[in-house]
Backbone bond lengths (Angstrom), bond angles and torsions (degrees), N, CA, C in turn:
res aa  C-N    CA-C-N  psi(-1)  N-CA   C-N-CA  omega(-1)  CA-C   N-CA-C  phi
1 X - - - 1.462 - - 1.512 110.16 -
2 X 1.350 118.70 150.05 1.445 120.28 176.42 1.509 110.36 -62.28
3 X 1.340 115.95 144.25 1.453 119.48 -177.76 1.511 112.91 -117.54
4 X 1.344 118.12 -0.80 1.454 118.45 -174.02 1.520 113.40 -81.01
5 X 1.337 118.83 -9.40 1.450 120.61 178.51 1.519 107.88 -93.25
6 X 1.313 117.04 100.43 1.449 119.53 -170.41 1.518 113.47 -129.01
7 X 1.348 117.26 10.68 1.451 118.71 -179.92 1.520 110.45 -63.55
8 X 1.333 116.41 143.29 1.454 120.25 176.52 1.515 108.58 -66.13
9 X 1.331 117.51 135.99 1.449 118.94 -177.39 1.517 111.91 -64.30
10 X 1.323 114.97 138.45 1.451 119.84 174.37 1.513 109.46 -79.77
11 X 1.337 119.21 159.68 1.457 120.15 177.45 1.510 110.93 -67.37
12 X 1.336 117.43 156.61 1.450 119.69 176.52 1.516 111.14 -57.36
13 X 1.324 115.64 155.57 1.450 119.84 -179.68 1.513 110.17 -57.33
14 X 1.334 116.18 130.42 1.448 120.86 -177.86 1.519 109.87 -88.45
15 X 1.311 114.21 166.29 1.451 119.52 173.83 1.513 112.02 80.78
16 X 1.319 115.02 -174.39 1.451 119.85 -178.20 1.515 110.21 67.53
17 X 1.308 115.75 -168.24 1.458 121.47 177.84 1.518 107.65 -97.57
18 X 1.326 116.50 92.83 1.460 120.30 -178.24 1.513 109.70 -66.75
19 X 1.309 116.31 116.22 1.452 121.53 -178.90 1.527 111.05 -91.53
20 X 1.330 115.83 -46.57 1.464 121.32 -179.70 1.512 108.81 -120.96
21 X 1.325 115.90 131.54 1.457 120.75 175.14 1.521 108.96 -135.69
22 X 1.313 115.54 125.36 1.461 122.43 -177.05 1.526 107.75 -119.27
23 X 1.318 116.56 127.55 1.460 121.09 -176.79 1.528 109.17 -130.03
24 X 1.337 116.00 120.10 1.467 121.61 173.15 1.514 114.23 60.14
25 X 1.333 118.01 33.45 1.462 120.70 -173.27 1.527 111.60 -77.51
26 X 1.318 115.29 128.98 1.465 122.35 174.36 1.520 108.90 -130.91
27 X 1.334 115.31 151.69 1.457 120.62 175.64 1.510 108.26 -151.45
28 X 1.309 116.35 148.61 1.466 119.38 -176.60 1.507 111.84 -145.49
29 X 1.338 114.41 158.09 1.452 123.20 174.37 1.520 106.83 -109.08
30 X 1.332 116.33 102.23 1.457 118.92 -173.20 1.517 109.55 60.88
31 X 1.342 117.39 -129.23 1.463 119.20 -179.70 1.529 113.82 -81.21
32 X 1.340 117.48 -6.88 1.461 121.14 -174.85 1.525 109.76 -92.78
33 X 1.334 116.22 116.16 1.460 120.75 178.95 1.522 108.67 -84.26
34 X 1.337 116.16 123.00 1.469 121.19 -175.76 1.516 112.65 -92.50
35 X 1.332 117.49 -37.64 1.469 121.52 174.39 1.524 108.28 -130.02
36 X 1.334 115.40 145.60 1.462 121.10 -171.00 1.528 110.62 -128.96
37 X 1.307 117.11 116.95 1.467 122.42 168.72 1.536 112.79 48.62
38 X 1.333 115.59 52.20 1.460 120.91 -178.30 1.535 110.25 -78.65
39 X 1.309 116.53 128.33 1.460 123.11 170.09 1.527 107.79 -117.74
40 X 1.319 116.99 125.12 1.469 119.69 174.12 1.518 109.27 -158.77
41 X 1.320 114.89 162.69 1.451 120.11 178.30 1.511 111.08 -146.50
42 X 1.319 115.21 150.81 1.464 121.90 176.72 1.520 107.26 -134.55
43 X 1.325 116.46 123.07 1.455 121.34 177.23 1.525 110.31 -89.87
44 X 1.326 115.50 156.30 1.459 120.51 -179.96 1.519 110.30 -56.72
45 X 1.340 115.55 131.57 1.451 121.68 178.14 1.513 115.24 89.60
46 X 1.331 117.83 -6.26 1.470 120.56 -178.53 1.520 111.70 -78.96
47 X 1.336 114.69 159.19 1.456 123.54 165.16 1.525 105.52 -121.36
48 X 1.315 116.75 108.45 1.460 123.14 -175.19 1.525 108.83 -115.05
49 X 1.320 116.90 133.50 1.472 122.10 -179.72 1.516 110.65 -106.56
50 X 1.324 115.20 141.41 1.467 122.53 170.13 1.513 106.39 -118.54
51 X 1.320 116.54 118.04 1.462 120.66 -177.00 1.525 109.73 -122.16
52 X 1.323 114.23 157.20 1.455 120.60 -179.93 1.515 109.45 167.42
53 X 1.311 116.29 167.53 1.454 121.25 -177.66 1.516 112.81 -78.52
54 X 1.329 115.57 179.39 1.459 120.96 175.44 1.522 110.07 -59.11
55 X 1.331 116.05 137.01 1.457 120.27 177.99 1.508 115.08 80.39
56 X 1.332 116.81 7.53 1.470 119.36 -179.04 1.523 112.20 -74.60
57 X 1.337 117.67 -18.86 1.455 121.04 -179.46 1.522 113.67 105.90
58 X 1.320 117.23 12.05 1.465 120.74 -175.02 1.531 111.68 -62.45
59 X 1.333 116.51 -50.09 1.456 119.80 -179.01 1.518 111.30 -66.23
60 X 1.316 117.31 -40.30 1.472 120.13 177.10 1.514 110.99 -58.62
61 X 1.321 116.77 -40.56 1.461 120.41 178.54 1.526 110.36 -60.15
62 X 1.331 118.06 -49.34 1.461 119.98 179.87 1.517 111.61 -63.54
63 X 1.321 117.70 -41.09 1.463 120.65 178.91 1.522 111.10 -62.57
64 X 1.324 116.86 -35.50 1.463 119.90 178.29 1.520 110.65 -70.24
65 X 1.329 117.17 -38.69 1.465 120.24 177.93 1.525 111.57 -64.30
66 X 1.331 116.99 -34.76 1.465 120.13 -176.85 1.528 112.97 -95.22
67 X 1.334 117.98 6.03 1.453 121.58 174.44 1.510 115.55 84.13
68 X 1.330 117.62 3.84 1.464 120.48 179.33 1.519 111.90 -78.35
69 X 1.318 117.03 -20.51 1.457 123.68 179.00 1.530 106.89 -130.99
70 X 1.347 118.60 127.85 1.464 118.93 -177.12 1.523 112.69 -71.64
71 X 1.316 115.39 145.51 1.462 120.89 172.65 1.528 108.82 -79.40
72 X 1.320 116.37 141.60 1.460 120.38 175.64 1.530 111.69 -99.43
73 X 1.334 116.27 -15.58 1.461 121.27 177.34 1.519 107.65 -163.86
74 X 1.328 115.56 159.57 1.451 120.63 175.34 1.512 113.54 94.00
75 X 1.334 115.43 -173.66 1.464 121.40 -174.06 1.519 110.82 -140.47
76 X 1.333 115.34 140.65 1.461 122.99 173.79 1.527 107.03 -117.31
77 X 1.311 116.43 120.74 1.454 121.51 179.16 1.525 108.78 -115.85
78 X 1.344 115.74 129.84 1.461 121.04 178.13 1.522 108.69 -125.28
79 X 1.329 114.52 117.94 1.462 121.00 -178.14 1.532 111.02 52.36
80 X 1.326 115.80 40.70 1.456 121.58 175.85 1.508 115.25 84.94
81 X 1.333 118.51 -3.51 1.466 120.96 179.54 1.526 110.62 -105.42
82 X 1.319 115.81 138.96 1.458 120.89 175.69 1.530 108.42 -77.21
83 X 1.332 116.61 111.62 1.473 120.74 -177.49 1.529 111.52 -110.58
84 X 1.325 116.89 14.10 1.468 120.96 -171.41 1.518 112.72 -54.78
85 X 1.313 118.08 -39.21 1.470 121.37 -175.68 1.525 112.29 -105.20
86 X 1.327 117.20 10.56 1.464 118.35 -179.40 1.525 110.85 -71.16
87 X 1.343 118.15 146.89 1.469 120.58 174.18 1.527 110.03 -74.32
88 X 1.331 117.04 160.60 1.464 120.06 -175.61 1.525 114.40 -55.63
89 X 1.330 118.38 -41.64 1.468 119.62 -176.39 1.525 111.34 -64.19
90 X 1.318 117.12 -33.61 1.458 119.77 178.60 1.530 110.84 -72.98
91 X 1.313 117.24 -34.75 1.465 121.57 177.55 1.529 109.93 -66.47
92 X 1.337 116.63 -41.94 1.466 120.07 176.39 1.530 110.18 -61.67
93 X 1.328 116.79 -43.07 1.456 120.77 -179.92 1.527 111.49 -61.99
94 X 1.337 116.70 -30.90 1.466 120.83 178.94 1.520 111.92 -74.38
95 X 1.343 116.93 -19.05 1.455 119.90 175.69 1.511 116.17 119.38
96 X 1.333 118.45 14.03 1.463 121.26 175.01 1.525 107.99 -102.32
97 X 1.315 116.87 115.09 1.463 121.69 -179.31 1.527 109.07 -120.24
98 X 1.324 116.44 133.35 1.464 121.15 -176.97 1.517 111.19 -113.88
99 X 1.331 115.62 135.44 1.461 122.24 168.31 1.519 106.33 -96.85
100 X 1.316 115.67 111.18 1.453 121.13 -171.45 1.522 112.13 -72.99
101 X 1.317 114.84 153.12 1.464 120.69 172.72 1.529 109.33 -59.19
102 X 1.337 115.88 135.19 1.461 119.50 179.66 1.518 114.04 83.93
103 X 1.340 116.99 12.29 1.461 124.58 174.18 1.534 114.38 72.91
104 X 1.358 117.97 -55.86 1.468 121.97 176.68 1.531 112.37 56.97
105 X 1.327 116.51 43.30 1.464 118.86 174.26 1.529 109.00 -76.33
106 X 1.328 115.92 162.75 1.465 121.00 176.70 1.524 107.69 -85.02
107 X 1.319 115.89 96.24 1.460 121.98 -169.75 1.524 114.48 -58.43
108 X 1.360 120.86 -38.86 1.467 119.30 -176.90 1.516 113.77 -78.40
109 X 1.341 117.96 -5.22 1.459 121.57 -177.42 1.528 110.20 -102.25
110 X 1.324 115.50 158.41 1.456 119.72 178.94 1.527 110.79 -73.34
111 X 1.320 114.20 168.17 1.458 120.53 175.04 1.528 109.80 -56.23
112 X 1.320 116.33 -47.52 1.465 120.98 -177.44 1.522 111.28 -63.16
113 X 1.319 118.17 -40.44 1.461 120.81 179.35 1.531 111.33 -67.82
114 X 1.326 117.10 -36.11 1.466 119.91 174.63 1.526 110.45 -59.77
115 X 1.323 116.53 -44.67 1.461 120.02 179.69 1.525 110.92 -64.59
116 X 1.306 116.89 -40.82 1.466 120.06 179.26 1.523 111.34 -62.34
117 X 1.312 116.54 -38.83 1.465 119.19 177.61 1.526 110.69 -64.92
118 X 1.339 116.29 -36.93 1.449 119.08 176.81 1.514 112.66 -61.10
119 X 1.335 116.36 -29.99 1.458 121.10 -179.77 1.517 113.95 -97.66
120 X 1.327 117.60 18.54 1.470 120.53 -174.44 1.527 112.41 -57.25
121 X 1.330 117.10 -41.22 1.463 119.98 -177.88 1.530 111.52 -70.78
122 X 1.317 116.75 -17.23 1.468 120.65 -179.84 1.530 111.41 -101.17
123 X 1.331 117.63 14.14 1.463 121.42 -168.86 1.530 112.93 -62.39
124 X 1.315 118.04 -23.58 1.466 119.51 179.21 1.530 112.19 -75.84
125 X 1.332 115.75 -18.09 1.468 120.08 178.73 1.522 108.11 -102.22
126 X 1.324 115.47 72.50 1.463 120.45 -172.31 1.524 111.67 -65.39
127 X 1.335 117.20 -32.52 1.465 119.32 179.59 1.517 110.61 -65.03
128 X 1.339 116.34 -45.22 1.468 119.85 178.85 1.525 110.54 -63.65
129 X 1.343 116.32 -42.16 1.460 119.81 -179.36 1.520 111.45 -60.30
130 X 1.316 116.20 -44.09 1.456 119.49 179.46 1.510 112.26 -62.94
131 X 1.334 116.35 -43.32 1.464 120.61 178.59 1.519 110.96 -64.09
132 X 1.344 116.32 -43.43 1.461 119.97 -176.87 1.520 111.09 -68.79
133 X 1.322 117.15 -36.39 1.459 119.78 177.73 1.525 110.32 -63.26
134 X 1.331 116.77 -40.71 1.462 119.52 177.31 1.523 111.27 -66.38
135 X 1.339 117.40 -33.57 1.466 120.13 176.38 1.526 110.18 -64.62
136 X 1.340 116.00 -39.34 1.465 119.75 177.37 1.526 110.02 -62.70
137 X 1.316 117.33 -42.14 1.461 120.58 179.09 1.532 111.44 -66.75
138 X 1.336 116.49 -31.93 1.464 119.37 175.44 1.522 110.80 -70.06
139 X 1.329 115.39 -38.53 1.461 120.91 178.98 1.526 110.75 -67.62
140 X 1.326 116.54 -38.60 1.465 122.49 -178.31 1.539 108.74 -126.71
141 X 1.324 118.47 81.73 1.474 120.54 -175.90 1.528 113.60 -57.12
142 X 1.330 117.39 -29.81 1.464 119.25 -179.11 1.523 111.04 -63.57
143 X 1.340 116.81 -29.92 1.465 119.67 178.34 1.520 110.89 -70.79
144 X 1.338 116.44 -34.79 1.463 119.41 176.45 1.522 110.40 -62.86
145 X 1.328 116.10 -40.05 1.461 120.31 179.21 1.526 111.78 -65.81
146 X 1.337 115.91 -28.06 1.468 119.97 -172.35 1.519 111.64 -116.54
147 X 1.291 117.50 26.42 1.466 121.02 -172.92 1.527 112.47 -59.69
148 X 1.335 117.36 -26.00 1.476 119.40 179.84 1.533 112.51 -101.72
149 X 1.308 115.78 8.34 1.471 120.09 178.09 1.529 109.76 -85.20
150 X 1.327 117.00 145.39 1.462 121.01 177.45 1.528 109.37 -65.65
151 X 1.318 116.12 135.05 1.465 120.95 -175.40 1.522 112.06 -61.41
152 X 1.327 116.36 -32.53 1.456 119.51 -178.73 1.506 114.28 -68.14
153 X 1.328 117.30 -14.44 1.460 120.60 -179.92 1.526 112.27 -96.16
154 X 1.338 117.92 -1.13 1.460 121.50 177.69 1.516 110.93 -75.64
155 X 1.315 116.21 157.92 1.462 120.44 172.71 1.524 109.89 -69.59
156 X 1.336 116.14 167.44 1.458 120.22 179.53 1.520 112.44 -58.76
157 X 1.325 116.43 -42.08 1.453 120.06 179.62 1.521 111.94 -65.69
158 X 1.335 116.72 -40.42 1.460 120.55 178.67 1.527 110.72 -67.00
159 X 1.328 117.18 -37.03 1.465 120.07 176.35 1.525 111.00 -64.89
160 X 1.334 117.15 -36.45 1.458 119.80 177.36 1.529 110.18 -65.37
161 X 1.323 116.59 -41.41 1.463 120.28 176.24 1.520 110.30 -60.19
162 X 1.337 116.45 -42.88 1.459 120.91 -179.98 1.527 110.87 -64.61
163 X 1.315 116.81 -41.02 1.471 119.96 179.63 1.523 111.04 -62.80
164 X 1.323 116.84 -40.64 1.470 120.19 177.63 1.528 109.72 -67.24
165 X 1.335 116.73 -45.17 1.458 120.18 178.85 1.517 112.29 -59.97
166 X 1.317 116.37 -41.52 1.474 120.70 178.68 1.525 110.88 -61.19
167 X 1.334 116.47 -41.12 1.463 119.90 178.53 1.526 111.21 -65.02
168 X 1.334 117.14 -36.57 1.467 120.20 179.87 1.528 111.47 -65.55
169 X 1.332 117.25 -28.60 1.463 120.09 176.49 1.526 111.51 -70.37
170 X 1.331 117.34 -13.48 1.461 120.92 175.42 1.516 113.57 -80.91
171 X 1.333 117.87 0.37 1.468 124.40 179.26 1.526 110.66 60.92
172 X 1.328 118.03 57.06 1.468 119.99 -174.41 1.526 112.91 -71.47
173 X 1.310 115.28 138.70 1.456 121.43 166.51 1.521 109.19 -93.01
174 X 1.334 115.68 -24.48 1.457 122.99 173.92 1.517 107.66 -138.56
175 X 1.336 116.35 123.56 1.460 122.12 -179.31 1.522 108.35 -105.08
176 X 1.335 116.19 121.56 1.460 122.56 177.16 1.524 108.05 -100.12
177 X 1.329 116.61 121.45 1.461 121.98 -179.16 1.518 109.32 -114.47
178 X 1.332 116.34 121.09 1.466 121.38 -176.81 1.526 109.72 -108.43
179 X 1.329 116.22 105.60 1.468 123.74 175.81 1.533 112.46 52.39
180 X 1.335 118.38 55.99 1.470 119.06 -177.40 1.514 114.60 -65.59
181 X 1.343 118.43 -18.18 1.465 119.41 -178.73 1.531 113.17 -92.66
182 X 1.322 116.93 -1.88 1.469 120.03 -173.45 1.524 112.22 -59.12
183 X 1.319 116.19 125.45 1.450 122.16 173.72 1.511 115.44 75.64
184 X 1.336 118.15 9.97 1.456 120.51 -176.75 1.526 111.11 -100.97
185 X 1.327 115.65 149.61 1.461 121.21 174.62 1.523 109.68 -66.52
186 X 1.340 117.21 153.44 1.470 120.36 -175.88 1.524 114.73 -52.35
187 X 1.324 118.32 -40.75 1.465 119.63 -179.36 1.523 111.56 -66.07
188 X 1.329 116.73 -35.97 1.455 120.10 177.77 1.520 110.96 -71.79
189 X 1.327 116.86 -36.41 1.469 120.29 175.36 1.525 109.45 -58.79
190 X 1.316 115.94 -45.06 1.469 120.59 179.52 1.520 110.61 -60.12
191 X 1.332 117.29 -41.19 1.460 121.24 -179.61 1.533 111.49 -66.71
192 X 1.337 116.41 -43.26 1.467 120.27 179.86 1.520 110.40 -62.59
193 X 1.333 117.52 -42.36 1.459 120.04 179.97 1.526 111.17 -69.38
194 X 1.341 117.03 -32.30 1.467 119.48 175.11 1.519 110.10 -62.08
195 X 1.317 116.32 -42.07 1.463 120.71 -179.87 1.522 110.74 -66.60
196 X 1.332 117.52 -39.59 1.463 120.54 178.08 1.527 110.71 -59.32
197 X 1.338 115.82 -43.83 1.468 120.18 177.82 1.522 110.20 -63.29
198 X 1.326 116.93 -41.78 1.458 120.56 -179.80 1.524 111.06 -63.19
199 X 1.330 117.03 -43.87 1.463 120.54 178.97 1.524 110.88 -61.84
200 X 1.314 116.47 -43.47 1.460 119.40 178.48 1.530 110.60 -63.58
201 X 1.325 116.17 -37.81 1.454 120.25 177.29 1.519 112.70 -64.22
202 X 1.327 116.33 -24.26 1.463 120.83 177.10 1.524 111.76 -86.81
203 X 1.326 116.87 3.08 1.459 120.02 175.53 1.510 115.75 103.32
204 X 1.349 118.81 3.41 1.462 120.94 178.65 1.533 109.21 -78.69
205 X 1.311 116.65 123.48 1.461 121.83 176.34 1.522 108.19 -77.89
206 X 1.341 116.77 132.40 1.473 120.39 -171.59 1.521 110.50 -132.69
207 X 1.327 114.89 133.46 1.461 122.21 168.67 1.520 106.35 -113.92
208 X 1.324 115.65 112.39 1.462 122.91 -171.42 1.521 110.17 -107.96
209 X 1.330 115.96 119.03 1.461 122.20 172.67 1.515 107.61 -99.59
210 X 1.334 116.60 128.14 1.458 118.57 -171.50 1.522 110.93 -157.36
211 X 1.352 115.28 133.51 1.457 120.54 175.77 1.528 111.40 -80.08
212 X 1.331 116.71 -24.07 1.464 121.11 176.06 1.528 107.60 -78.89
213 X 1.329 115.19 81.89 1.465 121.00 -170.68 1.514 112.33 -61.52
214 X 1.326 117.20 -40.64 1.455 119.97 -176.31 1.526 110.72 -63.25
215 X 1.331 117.08 -45.84 1.461 120.47 -179.08 1.521 111.39 -66.30
216 X 1.331 116.43 -40.97 1.460 120.06 -178.26 1.521 111.65 -66.28
217 X 1.334 116.80 -46.53 1.456 119.96 -178.13 1.524 111.77 -70.31
218 X 1.332 117.00 -24.50 1.461 120.28 179.10 1.524 112.15 -67.74
219 X 1.334 118.07 -23.97 1.468 119.96 -178.34 1.520 112.99 -109.12
220 X 1.337 117.38 -12.81 1.468 120.61 -175.32 1.523 111.75 -85.91
221 X 1.316 115.20 157.80 1.450 120.18 172.16 1.520 112.02 -84.88
222 X 1.321 115.56 -38.66 1.469 121.46 177.96 1.515 108.86 -135.29
223 X 1.325 115.53 160.61 1.448 119.62 179.09 1.512 112.38 -142.24
224 X 1.320 114.58 154.01 1.462 123.35 172.93 1.519 107.85 -122.26
225 X 1.321 116.49 136.56 1.466 121.77 172.39 1.520 107.51 -98.83
226 X 1.329 116.04 119.93 1.461 121.61 179.44 1.523 108.35 -104.84
227 X 1.326 115.55 125.47 1.464 120.94 -176.58 1.512 109.47 -136.73
228 X 1.342 116.20 120.51 1.474 123.01 -178.08 1.521 112.08 45.85
229 X 1.328 115.23 47.52 1.452 120.73 173.65 1.503 116.62 81.76
230 X 1.318 118.01 3.52 1.461 121.22 -178.69 1.522 110.18 -127.26
231 X 1.325 116.21 151.57 1.452 120.65 172.16 1.526 107.78 -74.30
232 X 1.335 116.27 114.79 1.457 120.65 -179.47 1.518 111.90 -88.98
233 X 1.341 115.68 -29.70 1.462 119.14 -177.05 1.520 108.85 -163.48
234 X 1.322 116.53 146.96 1.456 121.45 172.42 1.517 108.78 -144.43
235 X 1.331 114.91 141.88 1.472 120.81 -176.13 1.515 107.49 -170.74
236 X 1.335 117.93 168.42 1.466 118.94 168.38 1.524 110.27 -52.52
237 X 1.326 116.30 143.47 1.462 120.37 -174.01 1.522 112.02 -57.90
238 X 1.313 117.60 -38.44 1.467 120.19 -179.54 1.525 111.08 -62.11
239 X 1.333 117.07 -36.13 1.467 120.21 178.49 1.525 110.76 -68.27
240 X 1.321 116.49 -39.55 1.460 119.38 179.04 1.522 110.96 -65.84
241 X 1.335 117.23 -38.03 1.461 120.55 177.57 1.526 111.92 -63.63
242 X 1.318 116.69 -29.43 1.463 121.01 -178.66 1.517 113.05 -93.46
243 X 1.328 117.35 -5.46 1.463 121.52 -176.97 1.529 110.06 -75.97
244 X 1.320 117.50 125.32 1.471 121.15 -176.07 1.528 111.90 -60.81
245 X 1.348 117.15 -41.13 1.462 119.39 -179.45 1.527 111.31 -65.08
246 X 1.330 116.31 -43.26 1.462 120.26 179.05 1.523 110.11 -64.99
247 X 1.314 117.21 -41.53 1.469 120.42 -179.74 1.523 111.31 -62.17
248 X 1.321 116.39 -43.47 1.475 119.20 -179.91 1.526 111.72 -67.47
249 X 1.338 116.25 -41.05 1.472 119.51 -173.15 1.504 113.27 -80.92
250 X 1.345 117.88 -33.79 1.462 119.70 -169.90 1.519 115.24 -126.17
251 X 1.320 118.38 -20.04 1.447 119.84 -174.98 1.518 113.70 -104.98
252 X 1.321 116.90 -7.97 1.449 120.71 173.25 1.505 116.65 75.72
253 X 1.345 116.88 22.20 1.478 118.19 176.85 1.511 109.70 -155.85
């Protein structure tokens, strides 16, 4: 991993309506600690990027926030509630929805059935579900065309669209995106990032984990650099894009 980014992390952005606050968060696999003493915050309406190389702990961090990986130390607060020990289903019910790395769609089911499963917790509000499903089809017209196609037969980019759409049916107050550009052609990456910006513009709060640092920081308001399980630096995204150390280590120029 690059070692030249060594600034002490600044505190999360203060003020606003803090939706997510993470203090001293650590998580480990057996004796191996994957993330160490993470402090970060996301205010309502923000688009915040977490960037770093392979093995930096980005996915572990998101899994810990969504309850898929237990925390070994620290605290996760969502909308003022301590959710550190909550199970995943309760975290989803509170409004944190994650789009997992690698899409993880239900391959034997149709596009429409995948979306319906995403809205399972909202099933009593059939009017909202119907409206939201149509919004997803408007956001991703190709899914409307293929609503009866098996998800496993979609292209990688279409599966990523479906995974995002499925998460939106969960009525997220905070959307966690894990490597949405992974394995996609450049034009599809551009489309996915356009949609992320559009969703944020509609008021969806987003925490974006992404190895494509340049693309992520170009659309985010703030960014965190994660290096070997620790926050190495945090600043407004524009400052990180202009930082010589960040450019050399992560942006390739």
